[in-house]
PDB file of N, CA, C and O in Angstrom:
ATOM      1  N   UNK A   1      50.629 -18.823  18.610  1.00  0.00           N
ATOM      2  CA  UNK A   1      49.966 -17.837  17.806  1.00  0.00           C
ATOM      3  C   UNK A   1      50.699 -16.503  17.934  1.00  0.00           C
ATOM      4  O   UNK A   1      51.040 -16.084  19.040  1.00  0.00           O
ATOM      5  N   UNK A   2      50.940 -15.839  16.813  1.00  0.00           N
ATOM      6  CA  UNK A   2      51.636 -14.560  16.819  1.00  0.00           C
ATOM      7  C   UNK A   2      50.658 -13.428  17.100  1.00  0.00           C
ATOM      8  O   UNK A   2      49.558 -13.410  16.547  1.00  0.00           O
ATOM      9  N   UNK A   3      51.047 -12.480  17.956  1.00  0.00           N
ATOM     10  CA  UNK A   3      50.165 -11.336  18.184  1.00  0.00           C
ATOM     11  C   UNK A   3      50.050 -10.520  16.898  1.00  0.00           C
ATOM     12  O   UNK A   3      51.007 -10.408  16.132  1.00  0.00           O
ATOM     13  N   UNK A   4      48.891  -9.966  16.681  1.00  0.00           N
ATOM     14  CA  UNK A   4      48.689  -9.140  15.494  1.00  0.00           C
ATOM     15  C   UNK A   4      48.876  -7.671  15.865  1.00  0.00           C
ATOM     16  O   UNK A   4      48.557  -7.247  16.976  1.00  0.00           O
ATOM     17  N   UNK A   5      49.393  -6.918  14.923  1.00  0.00           N
ATOM     18  CA  UNK A   5      49.521  -5.485  15.120  1.00  0.00           C
ATOM     19  C   UNK A   5      48.949  -4.780  13.898  1.00  0.00           C
ATOM     20  O   UNK A   5      48.880  -5.351  12.810  1.00  0.00           O
ATOM     21  N   UNK A   6      48.550  -3.563  14.089  1.00  0.00           N
ATOM     22  CA  UNK A   6      47.994  -2.755  13.022  1.00  0.00           C
ATOM     23  C   UNK A   6      49.148  -2.033  12.328  1.00  0.00           C
ATOM     24  O   UNK A   6      49.767  -1.161  12.939  1.00  0.00           O
ATOM     25  N   UNK A   7      49.462  -2.368  11.064  1.00  0.00           N
ATOM     26  CA  UNK A   7      50.603  -1.750  10.389  1.00  0.00           C
ATOM     27  C   UNK A   7      50.444  -0.243  10.184  1.00  0.00           C
ATOM     28  O   UNK A   7      51.424   0.441   9.891  1.00  0.00           O
ATOM     29  N   UNK A   8      49.246   0.278  10.331  1.00  0.00           N
ATOM     30  CA  UNK A   8      49.039   1.725  10.192  1.00  0.00           C
ATOM     31  C   UNK A   8      49.445   2.469  11.452  1.00  0.00           C
ATOM     32  O   UNK A   8      49.775   3.653  11.378  1.00  0.00           O
ATOM     33  N   UNK A   9      49.432   1.815  12.603  1.00  0.00           N
ATOM     34  CA  UNK A   9      49.754   2.503  13.853  1.00  0.00           C
ATOM     35  C   UNK A   9      50.957   1.911  14.582  1.00  0.00           C
ATOM     36  O   UNK A   9      51.386   2.450  15.602  1.00  0.00           O
ATOM     37  N   UNK A  10      51.506   0.811  14.074  1.00  0.00           N
ATOM     38  CA  UNK A  10      52.662   0.168  14.703  1.00  0.00           C
ATOM     39  C   UNK A  10      53.737  -0.131  13.659  1.00  0.00           C
ATOM     40  O   UNK A  10      53.441  -0.355  12.486  1.00  0.00           O
ATOM     41  N   UNK A  11      54.980  -0.128  14.109  1.00  0.00           N
ATOM     42  CA  UNK A  11      56.095  -0.591  13.274  1.00  0.00           C
ATOM     43  C   UNK A  11      56.838  -1.667  14.055  1.00  0.00           C
ATOM     44  O   UNK A  11      56.749  -1.727  15.282  1.00  0.00           O
ATOM     45  N   UNK A  12      57.558  -2.504  13.351  1.00  0.00           N
ATOM     46  CA  UNK A  12      58.359  -3.538  14.007  1.00  0.00           C
ATOM     47  C   UNK A  12      59.806  -3.068  14.011  1.00  0.00           C
ATOM     48  O   UNK A  12      60.427  -2.926  12.958  1.00  0.00           O
ATOM     49  N   UNK A  13      60.332  -2.831  15.198  1.00  0.00           N
ATOM     50  CA  UNK A  13      61.719  -2.397  15.356  1.00  0.00           C
ATOM     51  C   UNK A  13      62.616  -3.605  15.582  1.00  0.00           C
ATOM     52  O   UNK A  13      62.136  -4.716  15.806  1.00  0.00           O
ATOM     53  N   UNK A  14      63.912  -3.376  15.522  1.00  0.00           N
ATOM     54  CA  UNK A  14      64.882  -4.396  15.858  1.00  0.00           C
ATOM     55  C   UNK A  14      65.563  -3.971  17.156  1.00  0.00           C
ATOM     56  O   UNK A  14      66.283  -2.973  17.179  1.00  0.00           O
ATOM     57  N   UNK A  15      65.342  -4.719  18.232  1.00  0.00           N
ATOM     58  CA  UNK A  15      66.022  -4.451  19.499  1.00  0.00           C
ATOM     59  C   UNK A  15      67.310  -5.266  19.509  1.00  0.00           C
ATOM     60  O   UNK A  15      67.315  -6.420  19.080  1.00  0.00           O
ATOM     61  N   UNK A  16      68.396  -4.680  19.991  1.00  0.00           N
ATOM     62  CA  UNK A  16      69.688  -5.363  19.925  1.00  0.00           C
ATOM     63  C   UNK A  16      70.560  -5.021  21.126  1.00  0.00           C
ATOM     64  O   UNK A  16      70.277  -4.098  21.890  1.00  0.00           O
ATOM     65  N   UNK A  17      71.639  -5.806  21.265  1.00  0.00           N
ATOM     66  CA  UNK A  17      72.633  -5.635  22.323  1.00  0.00           C
ATOM     67  C   UNK A  17      74.012  -5.735  21.686  1.00  0.00           C
ATOM     68  O   UNK A  17      74.256  -6.627  20.873  1.00  0.00           O
ATOM     69  N   UNK A  18      74.917  -4.825  22.048  1.00  0.00           N
ATOM     70  CA  UNK A  18      76.299  -4.889  21.585  1.00  0.00           C
ATOM     71  C   UNK A  18      77.131  -5.519  22.702  1.00  0.00           C
ATOM     72  O   UNK A  18      77.339  -4.891  23.740  1.00  0.00           O
ATOM     73  N   UNK A  19      77.613  -6.759  22.507  1.00  0.00           N
ATOM     74  CA  UNK A  19      78.388  -7.422  23.569  1.00  0.00           C
ATOM     75  C   UNK A  19      79.690  -6.703  23.905  1.00  0.00           C
ATOM     76  O   UNK A  19      80.122  -6.727  25.058  1.00  0.00           O
ATOM     77  N   UNK A  20      80.322  -6.065  22.923  1.00  0.00           N
ATOM     78  CA  UNK A  20      81.594  -5.390  23.160  1.00  0.00           C
ATOM     79  C   UNK A  20      81.464  -4.130  23.993  1.00  0.00           C
ATOM     80  O   UNK A  20      82.318  -3.845  24.833  1.00  0.00           O
ATOM     81  N   UNK A  21      80.397  -3.374  23.765  1.00  0.00           N
ATOM     82  CA  UNK A  21      80.185  -2.110  24.481  1.00  0.00           C
ATOM     83  C   UNK A  21      79.266  -2.258  25.678  1.00  0.00           C
ATOM     84  O   UNK A  21      79.230  -1.388  26.548  1.00  0.00           O
ATOM     85  N   UNK A  22      78.520  -3.360  25.728  1.00  0.00           N
ATOM     86  CA  UNK A  22      77.523  -3.592  26.766  1.00  0.00           C
ATOM     87  C   UNK A  22      76.470  -2.479  26.756  1.00  0.00           C
ATOM     88  O   UNK A  22      76.078  -1.966  27.804  1.00  0.00           O
ATOM     89  N   UNK A  23      76.018  -2.118  25.542  1.00  0.00           N
ATOM     90  CA  UNK A  23      74.932  -1.161  25.363  1.00  0.00           C
ATOM     91  C   UNK A  23      73.844  -1.821  24.523  1.00  0.00           C
ATOM     92  O   UNK A  23      74.082  -2.830  23.859  1.00  0.00           O
ATOM     93  N   UNK A  24      72.659  -1.244  24.560  1.00  0.00           N
ATOM     94  CA  UNK A  24      71.535  -1.760  23.790  1.00  0.00           C
ATOM     95  C   UNK A  24      70.908  -0.619  23.006  1.00  0.00           C
ATOM     96  O   UNK A  24      71.147   0.556  23.286  1.00  0.00           O
ATOM     97  N   UNK A  25      70.100  -0.989  22.017  1.00  0.00           N
ATOM     98  CA  UNK A  25      69.419   0.027  21.231  1.00  0.00           C
ATOM     99  C   UNK A  25      68.329  -0.594  20.392  1.00  0.00           C
ATOM    100  O   UNK A  25      68.084  -1.799  20.449  1.00  0.00           O
ATOM    101  N   UNK A  26      67.681   0.247  19.613  1.00  0.00           N
ATOM    102  CA  UNK A  26      66.660  -0.212  18.678  1.00  0.00           C
ATOM    103  C   UNK A  26      66.926   0.443  17.338  1.00  0.00           C
ATOM    104  O   UNK A  26      67.380   1.585  17.273  1.00  0.00           O
ATOM    105  N   UNK A  27      66.640  -0.287  16.268  1.00  0.00           N
ATOM    106  CA  UNK A  27      66.815   0.229  14.918  1.00  0.00           C
ATOM    107  C   UNK A  27      65.502   0.144  14.176  1.00  0.00           C
ATOM    108  O   UNK A  27      64.706  -0.772  14.385  1.00  0.00           O
ATOM    109  N   UNK A  28      65.290   1.109  13.309  1.00  0.00           N
ATOM    110  CA  UNK A  28      64.103   1.091  12.466  1.00  0.00           C
ATOM    111  C   UNK A  28      64.195  -0.092  11.499  1.00  0.00           C
ATOM    112  O   UNK A  28      65.292  -0.551  11.179  1.00  0.00           O
ATOM    113  N   UNK A  29      63.040  -0.585  11.033  1.00  0.00           N
ATOM    114  CA  UNK A  29      63.050  -1.789  10.194  1.00  0.00           C
ATOM    115  C   UNK A  29      63.818  -1.632   8.887  1.00  0.00           C
ATOM    116  O   UNK A  29      64.320  -2.624   8.358  1.00  0.00           O
ATOM    117  N   UNK A  30      63.926  -0.420   8.352  1.00  0.00           N
ATOM    118  CA  UNK A  30      64.640  -0.229   7.091  1.00  0.00           C
ATOM    119  C   UNK A  30      66.157  -0.123   7.261  1.00  0.00           C
ATOM    120  O   UNK A  30      66.891  -0.137   6.273  1.00  0.00           O
ATOM    121  N   UNK A  31      66.629  -0.017   8.501  1.00  0.00           N
ATOM    122  CA  UNK A  31      68.065   0.100   8.770  1.00  0.00           C
ATOM    123  C   UNK A  31      68.656  -1.234   9.215  1.00  0.00           C
ATOM    124  O   UNK A  31      68.004  -2.006   9.918  1.00  0.00           O
ATOM    125  N   UNK A  32      69.883  -1.496   8.805  1.00  0.00           N
ATOM    126  CA  UNK A  32      70.610  -2.663   9.285  1.00  0.00           C
ATOM    127  C   UNK A  32      71.084  -2.336  10.699  1.00  0.00           C
ATOM    128  O   UNK A  32      71.719  -1.300  10.900  1.00  0.00           O
ATOM    129  N   UNK A  33      70.793  -3.195  11.692  1.00  0.00           N
ATOM    130  CA  UNK A  33      71.198  -2.847  13.062  1.00  0.00           C
ATOM    131  C   UNK A  33      72.710  -2.828  13.229  1.00  0.00           C
ATOM    132  O   UNK A  33      73.414  -3.726  12.766  1.00  0.00           O
ATOM    133  N   UNK A  34      73.191  -1.792  13.896  1.00  0.00           N
ATOM    134  CA  UNK A  34      74.607  -1.697  14.270  1.00  0.00           C
ATOM    135  C   UNK A  34      74.684  -0.887  15.548  1.00  0.00           C
ATOM    136  O   UNK A  34      73.780  -0.110  15.856  1.00  0.00           O
ATOM    137  N   UNK A  35      75.758  -1.067  16.284  1.00  0.00           N
ATOM    138  CA  UNK A  35      75.928  -0.390  17.567  1.00  0.00           C
ATOM    139  C   UNK A  35      76.058   1.121  17.367  1.00  0.00           C
ATOM    140  O   UNK A  35      76.860   1.576  16.551  1.00  0.00           O
ATOM    141  N   UNK A  36      75.269   1.890  18.112  1.00  0.00           N
ATOM    142  CA  UNK A  36      75.351   3.343  18.024  1.00  0.00           C
ATOM    143  C   UNK A  36      76.609   3.872  18.700  1.00  0.00           C
ATOM    144  O   UNK A  36      76.990   5.019  18.467  1.00  0.00           O
ATOM    145  N   UNK A  37      77.264   3.062  19.533  1.00  0.00           N
ATOM    146  CA  UNK A  37      78.459   3.494  20.246  1.00  0.00           C
ATOM    147  C   UNK A  37      79.732   3.225  19.441  1.00  0.00           C
ATOM    148  O   UNK A  37      80.566   4.116  19.283  1.00  0.00           O
ATOM    149  N   UNK A  38      79.884   1.990  18.930  1.00  0.00           N
ATOM    150  CA  UNK A  38      81.124   1.633  18.222  1.00  0.00           C
ATOM    151  C   UNK A  38      80.923   1.381  16.734  1.00  0.00           C
ATOM    152  O   UNK A  38      81.895   1.287  15.985  1.00  0.00           O
ATOM    153  N   UNK A  39      79.660   1.268  16.294  1.00  0.00           N
ATOM    154  CA  UNK A  39      79.386   0.996  14.883  1.00  0.00           C
ATOM    155  C   UNK A  39      79.581  -0.456  14.501  1.00  0.00           C
ATOM    156  O   UNK A  39      79.493  -0.807  13.325  1.00  0.00           O
ATOM    157  N   UNK A  40      79.844  -1.299  15.481  1.00  0.00           N
ATOM    158  CA  UNK A  40      80.119  -2.712  15.233  1.00  0.00           C
ATOM    159  C   UNK A  40      78.874  -3.580  15.170  1.00  0.00           C
ATOM    160  O   UNK A  40      77.751  -3.087  15.276  1.00  0.00           O
ATOM    161  N   UNK A  41      79.088  -4.887  14.995  1.00  0.00           N
ATOM    162  CA  UNK A  41      77.973  -5.830  14.910  1.00  0.00           C
ATOM    163  C   UNK A  41      77.269  -5.979  16.259  1.00  0.00           C
ATOM    164  O   UNK A  41      77.860  -5.777  17.320  1.00  0.00           O
ATOM    165  N   UNK A  42      75.985  -6.338  16.180  1.00  0.00           N
ATOM    166  CA  UNK A  42      75.161  -6.478  17.379  1.00  0.00           C
ATOM    167  C   UNK A  42      74.440  -7.815  17.360  1.00  0.00           C
ATOM    168  O   UNK A  42      74.378  -8.490  16.333  1.00  0.00           O
ATOM    169  N   UNK A  43      73.893  -8.186  18.516  1.00  0.00           N
ATOM    170  CA  UNK A  43      73.082  -9.393  18.656  1.00  0.00           C
ATOM    171  C   UNK A  43      71.629  -8.934  18.747  1.00  0.00           C
ATOM    172  O   UNK A  43      71.266  -8.188  19.657  1.00  0.00           O
ATOM    173  N   UNK A  44      70.797  -9.382  17.801  1.00  0.00           N
ATOM    174  CA  UNK A  44      69.381  -9.024  17.816  1.00  0.00           C
ATOM    175  C   UNK A  44      68.701  -9.806  18.934  1.00  0.00           C
ATOM    176  O   UNK A  44      68.816 -11.029  19.014  1.00  0.00           O
ATOM    177  N   UNK A  45      67.990  -9.079  19.795  1.00  0.00           N
ATOM    178  CA  UNK A  45      67.339  -9.709  20.940  1.00  0.00           C
ATOM    179  C   UNK A  45      65.832  -9.795  20.800  1.00  0.00           C
ATOM    180  O   UNK A  45      65.204 -10.640  21.438  1.00  0.00           O
ATOM    181  N   UNK A  46      65.229  -8.931  19.972  1.00  0.00           N
ATOM    182  CA  UNK A  46      63.770  -8.945  19.793  1.00  0.00           C
ATOM    183  C   UNK A  46      63.394  -8.113  18.582  1.00  0.00           C
ATOM    184  O   UNK A  46      64.187  -7.314  18.085  1.00  0.00           O
ATOM    185  N   UNK A  47      62.187  -8.312  18.123  1.00  0.00           N
ATOM    186  CA  UNK A  47      61.613  -7.500  17.046  1.00  0.00           C
ATOM    187  C   UNK A  47      60.214  -7.069  17.492  1.00  0.00           C
ATOM    188  O   UNK A  47      59.214  -7.595  17.002  1.00  0.00           O
ATOM    189  N   UNK A  48      60.144  -6.094  18.441  1.00  0.00           N
ATOM    190  CA  UNK A  48      58.848  -5.686  18.992  1.00  0.00           C
ATOM    191  C   UNK A  48      58.051  -4.808  18.038  1.00  0.00           C
ATOM    192  O   UNK A  48      58.617  -4.024  17.276  1.00  0.00           O
ATOM    193  N   UNK A  49      56.735  -4.948  18.090  1.00  0.00           N
ATOM    194  CA  UNK A  49      55.831  -4.035  17.393  1.00  0.00           C
ATOM    195  C   UNK A  49      55.520  -2.918  18.377  1.00  0.00           C
ATOM    196  O   UNK A  49      55.001  -3.169  19.464  1.00  0.00           O
ATOM    197  N   UNK A  50      55.837  -1.690  17.995  1.00  0.00           N
ATOM    198  CA  UNK A  50      55.631  -0.545  18.883  1.00  0.00           C
ATOM    199  C   UNK A  50      54.787   0.513  18.175  1.00  0.00           C
ATOM    200  O   UNK A  50      54.779   0.577  16.945  1.00  0.00           O
ATOM    201  N   UNK A  51      54.082   1.335  18.934  1.00  0.00           N
ATOM    202  CA  UNK A  51      53.315   2.412  18.317  1.00  0.00           C
ATOM    203  C   UNK A  51      54.239   3.315  17.498  1.00  0.00           C
ATOM    204  O   UNK A  51      55.391   3.526  17.877  1.00  0.00           O
ATOM    205  N   UNK A  52      53.753   3.839  16.402  1.00  0.00           N
ATOM    206  CA  UNK A  52      54.567   4.652  15.502  1.00  0.00           C
ATOM    207  C   UNK A  52      55.218   5.834  16.227  1.00  0.00           C
ATOM    208  O   UNK A  52      56.345   6.191  15.884  1.00  0.00           O
ATOM    209  N   UNK A  53      54.581   6.439  17.187  1.00  0.00           N
ATOM    210  CA  UNK A  53      55.130   7.602  17.879  1.00  0.00           C
ATOM    211  C   UNK A  53      56.158   7.240  18.935  1.00  0.00           C
ATOM    212  O   UNK A  53      56.850   8.141  19.409  1.00  0.00           O
ATOM    213  N   UNK A  54      56.308   5.981  19.338  1.00  0.00           N
ATOM    214  CA  UNK A  54      57.184   5.616  20.459  1.00  0.00           C
ATOM    215  C   UNK A  54      58.678   5.720  20.197  1.00  0.00           C
ATOM    216  O   UNK A  54      59.381   6.123  21.123  1.00  0.00           O
ATOM    217  N   UNK A  55      59.251   5.394  19.015  1.00  0.00           N
ATOM    218  CA  UNK A  55      60.710   5.351  18.885  1.00  0.00           C
ATOM    219  C   UNK A  55      61.445   6.593  19.366  1.00  0.00           C
ATOM    220  O   UNK A  55      62.527   6.462  19.938  1.00  0.00           O
ATOM    221  N   UNK A  56      60.908   7.795  19.161  1.00  0.00           N
ATOM    222  CA  UNK A  56      61.596   8.999  19.607  1.00  0.00           C
ATOM    223  C   UNK A  56      61.653   9.090  21.130  1.00  0.00           C
ATOM    224  O   UNK A  56      62.539   9.749  21.672  1.00  0.00           O
ATOM    225  N   UNK A  57      60.725   8.441  21.824  1.00  0.00           N
ATOM    226  CA  UNK A  57      60.682   8.531  23.282  1.00  0.00           C
ATOM    227  C   UNK A  57      61.464   7.430  23.980  1.00  0.00           C
ATOM    228  O   UNK A  57      61.718   7.532  25.180  1.00  0.00           O
ATOM    229  N   UNK A  58      61.851   6.383  23.268  1.00  0.00           N
ATOM    230  CA  UNK A  58      62.515   5.241  23.880  1.00  0.00           C
ATOM    231  C   UNK A  58      64.015   5.288  23.684  1.00  0.00           C
ATOM    232  O   UNK A  58      64.627   6.356  23.667  1.00  0.00           O
ATOM    233  N   UNK A  59      64.597   4.104  23.537  1.00  0.00           N
ATOM    234  CA  UNK A  59      66.027   3.963  23.306  1.00  0.00           C
ATOM    235  C   UNK A  59      66.415   4.605  21.985  1.00  0.00           C
ATOM    236  O   UNK A  59      65.546   4.864  21.152  1.00  0.00           O
ATOM    237  N   UNK A  60      67.713   4.869  21.770  1.00  0.00           N
ATOM    238  CA  UNK A  60      68.135   5.473  20.510  1.00  0.00           C
ATOM    239  C   UNK A  60      67.734   4.599  19.320  1.00  0.00           C
ATOM    240  O   UNK A  60      67.802   3.371  19.371  1.00  0.00           O
ATOM    241  N   UNK A  61      67.323   5.260  18.273  1.00  0.00           N
ATOM    242  CA  UNK A  61      66.978   4.575  17.031  1.00  0.00           C
ATOM    243  C   UNK A  61      67.970   5.056  15.989  1.00  0.00           C
ATOM    244  O   UNK A  61      68.109   6.258  15.765  1.00  0.00           O
ATOM    245  N   UNK A  62      68.654   4.126  15.357  1.00  0.00           N
ATOM    246  CA  UNK A  62      69.617   4.496  14.338  1.00  0.00           C
ATOM    247  C   UNK A  62      68.914   5.147  13.174  1.00  0.00           C
ATOM    248  O   UNK A  62      67.840   4.705  12.766  1.00  0.00           O
ATOM    249  N   UNK A  63      69.508   6.198  12.634  1.00  0.00           N
ATOM    250  CA  UNK A  63      68.901   6.857  11.487  1.00  0.00           C
ATOM    251  C   UNK A  63      69.695   6.615  10.229  1.00  0.00           C
ATOM    252  O   UNK A  63      69.324   7.101   9.160  1.00  0.00           O
TER     253      UNK A  63
END
């Protein structure tokens, strides 16, 4: 069973890892994930539902 989230207070981000740079990050759902360090392709590791206010406080979010 999939956990439910409230779309008014949560968004689903894309969490990823760049194997070449060995860095991780999160991207907003409307952005295609890419490494913030090298701009290269990444491996998506999760799609967490997080509170709308959290992205600014966590890992870098691509804009």
